[in-house]
N, C-alpha and C positions, 0 to 999 in steps of 0.2 A: 447811576445806571437807570435805565427803564426796564423793568422787569414783568413779565407776564408768569404768573405761578399759577399752575394748573392743579385740580384736584378733582377726579369725577365724582366723589361725593365727600360731605365734609362737615359730619355731625359734629355740633359745637361741644359738648360735654362727654361722649362716649365714642371710645375708639380713638387710635392715635392722630388718626389723619386731619380732622378738623381742628384738633389743638397743635398739631404742629403747623398747619398753614395760617391761624391765628397769630401763633407768636413768633414764628420766623418773620411772617409779611409784616409785624410790627417791628420786629427787630432792624430788619433791613430799612423800613421807614425812619427809624430812629437815627439811622446811619447816613440818610438824607439821599436816600435812592427812592424812586417812585415804583410803588408796586401796584400793580391792579391783578387780581385773581378772579380767576375765570374757574368756577366752579359748577357742576350738576346737583341737584337736591339728594339731600338736605343740605341747605346753604350754610357757610359758616358765619359764625360772629366775628366782626372784624373792627378793628380800631380805628379811632378817626385819622384819616390821612390816607387809608389805604381804600382802593375803590374795588367794587365787586361787578364784575359782570356774571350773569345768570346764564349758562349754556342750558337751556331749557330741554329736557328730557319728558319720556311718558311717564316716569316715575313709577314702574312698574312695582317697586319693591317698598313703596310706602307703608311704615308700621300700621297704619290704620286700614290698609287695603292692600295687603301684599297679593303678589303674581296676580293682579286685576287685568281683566281683559278690557283694553281703551275701546272707547265708541269709535267708529270707523271714521266720523267728522275729526277726531284729536290727529289722525294720519296725515302729516303734511308731505313726507318725501321718502325717499328710498332708505334713509337712516331709519326712520320712524318704523318702517316694516321691516327693517333687519332686526331691529331692538324688539318688536314685538313677536317675530317669528322665530328669533334664539329663545325669548323666554317659554313659547309654546313647546319648543323641542327641546326643554330642559337645560338649556345652556343660559350662562349668565354673560349678559351682552354688555353691561356697563363701559367696561375699561376701552372696548373697540369704539362704540358709539359715541361716547362722550370723545374719544381722542379724533374721531371723524368730523364731530360738530364744531370742536375747538379748533381744529386744522382750519376749517373754513373760515371762521372769524379771524383766525390770525393771519392767514394768507392775505385778506383784504386790508389788514391793519401792519403789515410787517414793518414798514418804516417808521412805526410808532414805539419799537422794542428794541432794544439791543440784545436779549436774552430771553429763552423761554424755558422755564424751569417746572418740568412734570413731576408730579408728586404722585409715584406708583402706579398711574395707570398703564403705560407702556404698551399703547394702542398703535396700530399700523399707522393711524392717520399722523402721529409725530413724525414720522419718515418723510411725509411731502414737505413738512417745514424745513428740514434741515440746510435748503441751500438758499433759503431766504433768513432763516433766523438760526443763530448760534443755539445750540440745545444742550440741557443739562437734564439728569433725571434722578429723583431720590428713588431707592428702594430700600423699605424699612426692613423686609427679610422677605425671602422669594416665597410665593403663595403654594408652591411645588411642597413646603413643609405642611402647610394646612391641609393638604391633598393627601398626603400620605397617613397622616395621622387619622383623617376621617374615614378613608378606604381601610385602615388596620381595623376600625371597629364594625365594618359595613358588611354585610352580606346581600347575596341573591340580585334581587332589581334594585335595591338601594344602593349598592355597590356600583351597578351599572349607570344608576342616574348621577352618580358622584363623580365618575369619569366624565360624564358630558358636562357637568357642572363647571368641572375645572379645567374643561378644554381651552379656556382663555390664556391659561399657564403655557400653551406652545407658544402663543404669540407673544407674550412678554419676554420668554426667552431670545426670541429673534429678533425683538426690536432693542432688547438691551444690549446684544451683541454690536448693534450698529450705532451705539449713542457713544460719542467719544468720552464724556466725563460723566460718570457716576458717583453718586453721592449714597453712603449707607451710614447706619447709626452705630456700628459696633464691628469689632474683628470677628466677632463670632459670625455677625451676618453675613460680613464680606466673604470668610470664606465657604459659607452655604451659597451665596450668589455664583462665586466661582465654580462650585461643583455643579450645582443645578441649571444655571443657564448658559455655561460654558464661556464666561467674561475672564477676560484678560485682566491680570491684575494690576497693569497700567492705566486700566480705565476707572480703577475704584480709589474712591477716596473716602477715609472715616471721618465723619464728622456728628459727634455725639449729641444728644437732644437735650434740652434745656429745662429748666422748671424757674418760675417768679418766686424768688426766696423772700420776697417780700408780702407775697400771699402765702405760700407755703411755709409756716413757720411754727415753731413750738408754740403749744397752748398758754394761755394766762390764767386757766381755769384747771382744776382739778379732772383728772381722766375717769372715766367711768369703770368702776371695777368689773373686770370682766369680759369688756368688750373687746371683740374681735372685729376688725373692717378689713373688708377685701374687695378689689374693684376687678371685674371681668364681664365679658361677654357670656353672660351665665350659661346659655346652651351650646357653647361652643368646645367640643370635649378639649382641645388644645389647652383651654385655659384651665383645667383641672379642678373644677368646681365641685364636680362628684366628689374628687378625692377628699377635699376641704370640709365638705357635709358629711362624711364619713368621719373624720378626726372630730368635728363638733360633736357628733354624736357620742363617741368615745368620752370625751372631756365631761359631758353633761352627765355623765354616771357618777362623776366622783366630785364636781365641783359646778358652783353658779356661773354660767358663760352666757354671752350673747353675742351672733353673729350677723353684722350690718353688710348686706352685699349690695354694693353699687352696682346695679345690674337691671335688665329688664327682661325677666323671664318670660319666655312663651307661655300664655296661660294651658295649663294642661302638659305644657313641655317637659322633658326631662329634667329638670330642675325641680319643677313644683313636685314632678312624681317622686323624685328621691328625697326632698324633703318629709313628704307625705310616709313614704317606704319606712324612713329612719324615725319618723313620729317626733320631728324636733320644729315641728312649724311652730311652736310657742315661743321657741328660742332664736328663731331666724327672722328676718325682716328685709325687703329690699326697697331700695330708694334709686331713682334715676332723676335724671334732668338736673344735676345740681350747678350750680355757678361755680367757679373756681374757688369764691369764697366760703361757699357751704360745705365744699369737698375737702377744704384744706380745715374748716372746724371739725367736720366729721373726723378725719384723720387723727387731728390733735385730740380727741374725746376719746381715743381708744388706747388701751393698754398695749394692744398687740396689733399689728398689721399683718397680713398674711397676702403673698402673691404665690399662688400654688399650682403655676403653668407647668404644662409638659415642656413648653416652649415658648422661648422670648426671642424677638429680634433686637430688643432692646429694654423695654418696660418702664415707660413712665410711670406706671403706679409705685414703681420700686422707689425710683428718685422722689415721687410726691412724698411718699412716708420717710423717706429718710430727712427732706426736708422739715418735716414737722417733729422731728426727733422723735418719732413713733418707733420702738423697737419692730423689728421684722424678723418674720420666718419666710423662707420663701424656698422654692425649688433650686435646684442646683440644676438648670436646664438653658440651654443656649446663652443667651449673653448676660444672664442673671449675675454670675457669679463676676463678670467682668465689670457691670455697673456696681455691684454692691459689694465688691471686696472679698477679700478671702473670708471663709466660713469662721464666724466669730470676732470678725473686725468689727463690721457694720450690720450685721444681719447672722442668723444661725439658718443655716444651709443643709437643705435634707435632698433624699432622693426623689426624683419627680415621680407621682403616682402611688407612692407609698403613704397611705393613711395614717399606720401606726408609728411611723417615724416623724411625720408631721404633727402627729396628736402629742406625742412626747416633746416635741420641741416647744409647742405652743405651751404645755403645761409647765415647762420648765421655766419659759419667761414671766408665766402669769403667776408663778412661785417666788420670784426673786426681783423685788424691787430695785435693788442694786443693779443688778446684770441689766435690767432694762434701762436705768438710768444712763450707764456706761455705752451700751449698744445706741441710744438714741442720740447722744451726744456727739459719737464718732459719726453717725450717720449724717448729721447736720453740717459738719464738719468738711464732709466729704463732697456733700453738694456744693457747699460755698467756693470749695477750692476746684471742682471740676465741671459742674454743669449748671451754665447760667445761658440764656437767650441771647444776651449779648455776644458772647464768645461763639455761640451756633452763628448767627447772624455775619459777624465778622469773615468767619470761616468759610462762610458758603458765598458771601462776596467775592473772596479771594478767587475761588473755583470759577465764578463768573466771569472775572476779569480774565483768567488764564484762557478759557474756553472763547472769549471774545478776540482777544490778541491773536488767536490763531485763526481764526475764519476769515474767509475771502471778504467778509466786508470791513475787516480790521483796516485797509487802507482806503476806505471809500467814507470816510466821514462819520463812522458808526462811534457814540459815545463810548469813550474810554474811561479805566481810572485808575 
């Protein structure tokens, strides 16, 4: 099949979208399909044999210059004006503006592709493609959940601003209801998508994410005593980093610990402020921009990994830690129990947002080498049995074939598999 894989932003090593795009496109290419990724900035890292078409944006949220005002010479068309105007009025334009730009590119090349696969943008522009090219979309989880968590902790003008920022979620719900085949990554996410977006059960197919178990594997050198590793968008409340920092502050009073956060906190932002308030700066460090191999080495160096999220639609960090046979403490939230198994099977699960319970679980694992060994081995075995990118790609290709077979193009010479 000839596949156009869309992603409105694709950070290579931070956040699930860039990781998903890279590994899914590689898996599909290894199955013999031709994959072309259409992405806005930041662009993904792709493997040989996978093409990239840059969908150029104004890049208003570049980490080096966020919320920048572009020079008037940069404005090329009405979509650029829409992008900057939405940003100026406190909205988030990228899902919509990316979909409009990608749709324009694809309409001109509709004869070159058998299927379009959108990765979470769910912008109105996609709907203009449906008569020309069969369409599939992945929803990792509905962003309406992020909206609820952020609004719960906001007051006053901040609350009004967040409502405006998350205005794109109404568009995503409307678009999702009109796409015949939606993929999601867990039964937990499927339930949330049906509830929040009003999507019919028949539209949804669950295809879990995967991990490269040849890269993420048990270490060959001793682990660092007392080291805890966590991966998260540090300043996003939903990731629960504040709870983890409180737990580490409690642990530090009774033992030697080190917390390594794979994150890029905003200078002077909530994570840095909380570290200062708890006076734990000497035992907490942050790293970012790691390659898969470097991340695997870091996870393998830890005695314990932690996923303290208040919600996860799937949780790649959970699977990556399990693949490294690193014993895990995680929140009993969203899809994490579905991914990690029952409490005590491959991970110790604690109530989300409970710093006392998190500290107790971390201490219990740090104090028991036998338990760490047992949980680590069980986690590795679970990953090998359930989570591989090869199986993700094969299941996704099966969904493409179903959608292509049902499309008006099926009898007009479109490629079939």
